[in-house]
C-alpha positions in Angstrom: 103.7 80.4 22.1 103.6 77.9 19.6 99.9 77.5 18.8 96.2 77.7 20.1 94.1 75.0 21.3 90.5 76.3 21.5 87.4 75.2 23.3 85.0 74.7 20.3 82.5 73.1 22.4 82.5 72.3 26.2 80.4 70.1 28.5 77.5 72.7 28.0 77.1 71.2 24.3 76.9 74.7 22.6 79.0 75.0 19.7 81.1 78.0 18.7 81.1 77.1 15.0 77.6 76.8 13.0 77.3 73.1 13.3 74.9 71.6 10.9 74.3 68.8 13.4 72.4 71.0 16.1 70.7 74.3 16.4 72.6 74.8 20.1 75.3 77.0 18.4 76.6 80.6 16.8 74.5 80.4 14.1 71.4 80.9 16.4 72.8 83.5 18.7 72.5 87.4 17.9 76.5 87.8 17.3 76.7 88.7 13.7 73.1 88.0 13.2 73.8 84.4 13.4 76.0 84.5 10.3 79.3 84.1 12.7 81.9 81.4 13.2 84.4 81.4 16.2 86.4 78.9 15.1 86.8 80.1 11.5 88.1 83.4 12.5 90.3 82.0 15.2 91.8 79.4 12.7 92.2 81.9 9.6 93.8 84.2 12.4 96.3 81.6 13.8 97.3 80.5 9.8 97.9 84.2 9.3 100.3 85.0 12.2 102.3 81.3 11.8 100.6 79.7 14.9 99.3 76.3 15.0 95.6 75.8 15.4 94.0 73.1 17.5 90.6 72.0 18.9 89.0 71.2 22.4 85.6 69.3 21.7 84.1 67.8 24.8 82.9 63.9 24.5 80.6 64.5 27.4 77.6 67.2 26.2 75.1 68.1 28.8 72.4 69.6 26.3 71.9 66.5 23.9 69.1 64.4 24.3 70.6 61.3 23.2 73.7 61.5 25.2 74.4 58.1 26.7 72.7 56.3 24.0 74.6 54.8 20.6 73.1 57.7 18.4 74.8 60.4 20.2 78.3 58.8 19.5 77.6 59.4 15.9 76.7 63.2 16.4 79.9 63.4 18.3 81.8 62.0 15.2 79.8 64.4 12.6 80.9 67.1 14.7 84.6 66.0 15.0 84.9 65.5 11.4 83.5 69.0 10.8 86.1 70.5 12.5 88.7 68.3 11.2 87.7 69.1 7.5 86.4 72.8 7.3 89.1 74.7 9.0 92.5 73.6 7.5 95.4 71.9 9.4 94.7 71.1 13.2 97.8 69.7 15.1 95.7 68.5 18.1 92.6 67.4 19.3 91.8 67.7 23.0 89.4 65.4 24.5 88.7 66.1 28.1 88.4 63.4 30.8 84.5 64.5 32.0 82.3 61.5 31.2 78.9 62.1 32.0 76.8 63.5 35.0 74.0 65.8 35.7 72.5 67.9 32.5 69.6 69.0 31.0 69.7 66.6 28.2 67.3 67.8 25.9 65.0 68.9 28.8 65.5 65.5 30.6 67.0 67.5 33.4 68.7 63.9 35.1 72.0 62.1 35.8 73.3 60.0 33.2 76.5 57.8 33.4 78.5 56.1 30.9 81.3 53.4 30.7 84.1 55.5 29.5 86.3 52.5 28.6 83.6 51.6 26.0 80.8 54.2 25.2 82.7 56.3 22.8 83.9 53.6 20.8 87.4 55.5 20.5 89.1 53.3 18.0 86.8 54.2 15.2 87.1 58.0 16.0 90.9 57.6 16.1 90.8 56.0 12.4 88.5 58.6 11.5 91.2 61.2 12.9 94.1 59.8 11.5 92.2 59.9 8.0 90.7 63.4 8.1 94.4 64.9 10.0 97.3 62.5 9.5 99.8 65.0 11.5 97.0 65.7 14.1 98.2 64.8 17.6 95.5 62.9 20.1 95.1 64.0 23.5 92.9 61.8 25.4 92.5 60.2 29.0 89.8 57.9 28.4 90.4 54.1 28.0 92.1 54.0 24.6 95.8 55.4 25.2 96.2 59.0 22.6 99.6 60.7 21.4 99.4 62.7 24.6 98.7 62.3 28.3 97.5 64.3 31.1 99.9 64.8 33.8 97.7 64.1 36.5 97.5 67.7 38.2 96.1 70.9 36.6 98.2 72.9 39.1 101.1 73.4 36.5 103.5 70.7 37.2 104.8 67.3 36.1 107.2 65.0 38.0 111.1 65.8 38.4 111.3 62.5 36.8 109.2 62.4 33.7 109.3 59.4 31.1 107.7 60.1 27.7 106.4 56.8 27.8 103.5 54.5 28.9 102.3 50.9 27.9 99.8 51.1 24.8 97.1 48.7 26.9 96.0 48.6 30.4 94.9 51.1 33.2 97.2 54.3 33.9 97.7 55.1 37.2 98.3 58.7 38.9 102.4 57.8 39.1 102.1 56.7 35.7 100.3 60.2 34.5 102.7 62.3 36.7 106.1 60.6 36.2 105.5 58.5 33.1 106.7 54.7 32.7 110.4 54.0 32.1 109.7 50.7 30.6 106.6 51.4 28.5 106.3 50.7 25.1 104.5 53.5 23.8 105.8 57.1 23.3 103.2 59.2 25.1 104.6 62.4 26.3 103.1 64.6 29.1 100.9 67.8 28.2 100.8 70.1 31.3 97.6 72.0 31.5 97.0 74.7 34.0 95.1 78.2 34.1 96.6 81.8 34.0 93.8 82.2 36.9 92.7 80.3 39.8 90.2 78.2 37.6 89.1 77.8 33.9 86.3 80.0 33.2 86.2 83.9 33.8 85.2 85.7 36.9 84.6 89.7 37.5 86.1 88.8 41.2 89.3 87.2 40.0 90.5 90.1 37.8 93.4 90.8 40.7 94.5 87.1 41.2 95.8 86.6 37.7 98.9 84.0 38.4 102.0 86.4 39.0 105.0 86.5 37.1 106.7 84.2 39.4 103.9 81.9 39.6 104.1 81.4 35.7 107.7 81.0 35.9 107.9 78.5 38.3 105.2 76.8 36.2 107.6 77.0 33.2 110.5 75.4 34.8 108.0 72.5 36.2 106.7 71.6 33.0 108.3 72.8 29.8 111.9 72.3 32.0 110.7 68.9 33.1 110.1 67.4 29.2 106.7 68.7 28.9 104.5 71.0 26.7 102.6 73.7 28.6 99.2 74.2 28.1 98.2 77.9 29.9 94.9 78.5 29.6 93.3 82.2 29.1 89.6 82.4 30.0 87.4 84.8 27.8 85.7 87.5 29.1 81.7 88.0 28.7 83.0 91.0 26.0 84.5 88.0 23.9 88.4 89.0 24.5 91.1 88.0 26.9 91.2 90.3 30.2 93.8 93.1 29.7 95.6 91.9 32.9 95.7 88.5 31.8 96.9 89.3 28.7 99.7 92.0 30.0 100.5 89.1 32.2 101.0 86.9 29.5 103.2 89.2 27.5 105.7 89.6 30.7 106.1 85.8 30.7 106.8 85.8 27.4 109.4 88.5 27.9 110.8 87.2 30.8 111.2 83.5 29.0 112.9 85.1 26.5 115.2 87.3 28.8 116.3 84.2 30.9 117.5 82.4 27.9 118.8 85.5 25.8 122.6 84.7 26.2 123.8 81.0 26.7 127.0 81.4 28.2 128.3 78.2 27.1 129.0 79.9 23.7 131.8 81.6 25.0 133.4 78.8 27.4 135.3 75.4 26.3 133.1 72.5 26.5 134.9 69.0 26.2 132.9 65.8 26.4 134.5 62.4 27.2 132.5 59.4 27.7 129.2 60.5 29.7 131.4 63.4 31.1 131.1 67.2 29.8 133.4 69.8 31.3 132.3 73.3 30.5 135.2 75.9 31.2 134.4 79.5 31.5 138.1 80.2 31.9 136.9 83.0 34.6 134.6 83.3 37.3 130.8 83.2 35.5 127.3 84.3 37.7 124.8 81.7 36.6 121.6 79.7 38.1 120.4 78.0 35.2 121.5 75.0 33.3 119.7 74.0 30.3 120.0 69.9 29.1 118.2 68.4 25.8 118.1 64.5 24.7 118.0 63.8 20.7 114.4 62.5 21.4 114.6 61.0 17.9 116.6 58.4 19.1 114.3 57.8 22.1 115.0 58.8 25.9 117.7 57.7 27.4 118.8 59.4 30.5 118.0 58.1 33.7 120.4 59.9 36.2 123.1 62.6 36.0 125.3 65.0 38.1 125.9 68.6 38.1 129.1 70.0 39.8 130.2 73.5 39.8 134.0 74.9 40.4 133.8 77.5 42.7 136.9 79.5 44.1 138.5 76.4 43.3 136.7 73.9 45.1 134.1 71.6 43.5 130.7 71.5 44.9 127.4 69.4 44.0 124.2 71.0 42.4 120.9 70.7 42.9 117.3 71.3 41.3 116.2 73.9 44.1 112.5 73.5 43.3 112.7 69.8 44.1 111.8 69.4 47.8 113.3 65.7 47.9 116.4 64.7 46.3 118.5 66.7 43.8 115.9 66.5 41.1 118.7 65.3 38.5 116.9 62.6 37.0 115.4 62.0 33.4 116.1 64.7 30.7 114.1 64.1 27.6 113.3 67.0 25.3 114.3 69.6 27.6 115.7 69.7 31.2 116.0 72.9 33.4 117.6 72.7 36.4 117.2 76.2 38.5 120.2 76.7 41.4 120.9 79.6 43.4 123.2 82.3 41.7 126.7 81.1 42.1 130.1 82.2 40.3 131.6 79.3 38.8 134.7 78.9 36.6 133.6 75.2 35.5 130.4 73.3 35.5 130.9 69.2 35.3 127.6 67.4 33.7 128.1 63.9 34.1 125.8 61.1 32.8 125.7 58.4 35.5 122.7 56.1 34.6 121.2 55.7 31.6 118.8 53.2 29.3 121.4 52.9 26.6 124.2 55.1 25.1 123.2 58.7 25.8 122.2 61.2 23.1 122.8 64.3 24.2 121.6 67.2 21.7 122.3 70.7 23.5 123.4 72.0 26.7 123.0 75.5 27.7 124.0 77.6 30.8 122.0 80.9 31.7 121.6 83.7 34.3 118.1 84.3 35.1 117.2 88.0 36.6 115.5 88.3 40.1 111.7 88.3 39.8 111.1 91.4 41.6 107.6 93.2 42.4 108.7 96.0 40.2 108.8 94.2 36.9 106.1 96.0 34.8 102.6 93.8 35.1 104.2 91.0 37.4 101.4 91.2 39.9 103.4 89.8 42.9 101.5 89.1 45.9 101.9 86.6 48.8 99.6 84.3 47.5 102.2 84.0 44.3 103.6 80.7 45.9 100.5 78.9 46.4 98.2 76.5 44.3 94.5 77.3 44.8 91.4 76.9 43.2 87.6 77.2 44.0 85.8 73.7 44.3 82.3 75.8 44.8 82.1 79.7 44.4 82.5 79.8 48.6 84.8 77.3 48.8 88.7 77.9 48.2 91.0 74.9 48.3 95.0 75.2 48.5 97.3 72.4 48.0 100.7 71.2 47.7 103.0 68.5 46.9 104.1 67.5 50.3 103.0 67.9 53.7 102.9 71.0 55.3 103.3 72.1 59.1 101.2 75.2 59.6 99.8 77.4 61.8 98.5 80.6 60.4 96.0 81.4 57.5 95.9 84.9 56.8 93.2 86.8 54.5 92.8 89.9 53.1 89.4 90.6 51.6 88.9 92.7 48.6 89.7 96.4 48.7 87.4 98.2 46.3 84.0 96.2 46.8 81.9 94.5 49.7 80.8 91.8 47.2 82.4 88.7 48.3 84.1 89.6 51.4 84.1 86.9 54.2 82.6 87.4 57.3 82.4 84.0 58.6 84.6 80.8 57.7 85.6 77.8 58.7 88.9 76.4 58.2 89.6 72.7 57.5 92.9 70.4 56.7 93.4 66.8 55.4 96.3 64.8 54.1 94.6 62.8 51.8 91.5 64.6 50.3 89.2 62.4 52.3 89.7 63.2 56.1 89.3 66.3 57.1 90.1 68.1 60.6 88.6 71.5 61.4 91.3 73.9 62.2 89.3 76.7 63.1 86.2 78.7 62.7 84.5 82.4 63.3 84.0 85.6 62.4 86.2 88.8 61.1 84.9 91.0 63.2 84.4 94.6 61.2 85.9 93.7 58.4 83.7 95.2 56.0 84.2 98.4 57.8 88.0 97.8 58.3 89.1 95.3 55.3 92.5 94.9 56.9 94.5 91.5 56.9 92.9 89.0 58.9 95.1 86.4 60.8 93.5 82.7 62.0 95.5 80.8 64.3 95.6 77.3 64.8 97.9 74.6 66.6 100.5 73.2 64.2 99.1 70.7 62.3 100.6 68.7 59.0 98.7 69.1 56.1 98.7 68.7 52.1 95.3 70.6 51.7 93.5 73.5 53.1 90.2 74.1 52.8 88.6 77.9 53.2 85.0 77.8 53.9 83.0 81.0 53.4 80.2 80.5 55.7 78.8 84.1 55.3 79.6 86.6 52.7 78.7 90.3 53.4 77.3 90.8 49.9 77.4 88.7 46.7 77.3 84.9 46.3 81.1 84.3 45.5 83.8 84.6 47.9 86.1 87.5 46.9 89.9 88.2 48.1 92.6 90.6 47.9 95.1 88.3 48.9 96.0 85.0 51.0 99.3 83.9 53.3 99.7 80.8 54.6 102.5 80.1 57.3 
């Protein structure tokens, strides 16, 4: 972990510091008799521990009476100025892309919409940030280009091809967010954001559904390993702390990253580079399953395509990224590229740059043997649903999506094992390939599920989908869907 980005104000408008510009803040809470400052305490702790500190400040404010009018923009800048001048060095400011909607707005209880391309007057705000914190990075997916970009999904992955470039001007399409722009004129690297839980906020019913170690490692390879940084969200529980399960899973995640990259097998190998080809000679059969490459990005991002081969039993064989469904995945490199492949015993590896924008500048190569991820690793949290990306669009609607179309026939649901709250008794299952057109796959009742909370199986005709929607039409108790596990075939 390099640093922490703290949500100083979310869309609700409540400020986690005693802002001089609103009464809606910690200064009017019972915590520390209104004398507390969460931003101060966390900023000081980060600086003490050698971590960088950053702030998330929501442009949308569902509480402020002037939101949608010019007066709010000045209010927003005043709050940003407080954060940038009172808490030491800030390495990043994060502006969420949510831009208006329903809210209380000082009692108005109405929907307000704004033009995201003009309302916030971002150029003036950017100038203020540059003046107050010259080294601060700006994350913004609004109209004016920031220093960092969203990667188009909160699933925890970026494109296997990922350029750190966009154009300074013009609209940014989803492919540009996810893959970058090879011929872009501005350096705007991607920042992959996802949560350690199914959603961004804490819910007690999700305590058993913190992402597994294998899912987190998959996210690492598909973000940091694809020329991106990773922003991993830890929701805060009602007691003001990170839940112990989340904390232990995060520690297990860090330990596994360290374990995977602890021993670089190239250190004992003979390495010879000639032109665009590098030969790594281990001199004897050596088990490996990870390959790492880094460009000197101070000189720009140059590599467009490369090949990776292994000599096994005196025969050369091509390798591909096993995390990529189409093609071999051996495209861009950038600040870091990690290629995952099944464990082999190779005598040699051959890395060849086959296409680049100009003369490639490779700074580092590495080869590693990652341990197998098994359920007996402490705090790994492995489940059948560990391989899925799912989230809740409403408290009673679960969404599961994939990068590519899947042919499915079976949906299995395991209810909560220690409570009746949230158990789905009646359901409807939908499928879609485009998020717009939905086909009902099945509906019905899980008979006697409350008294016998075992795996429930829903069968349906083979159907191609990219998204499944599981609706809880009726719950045994409570108002939020609960589940023990999910399996899809």
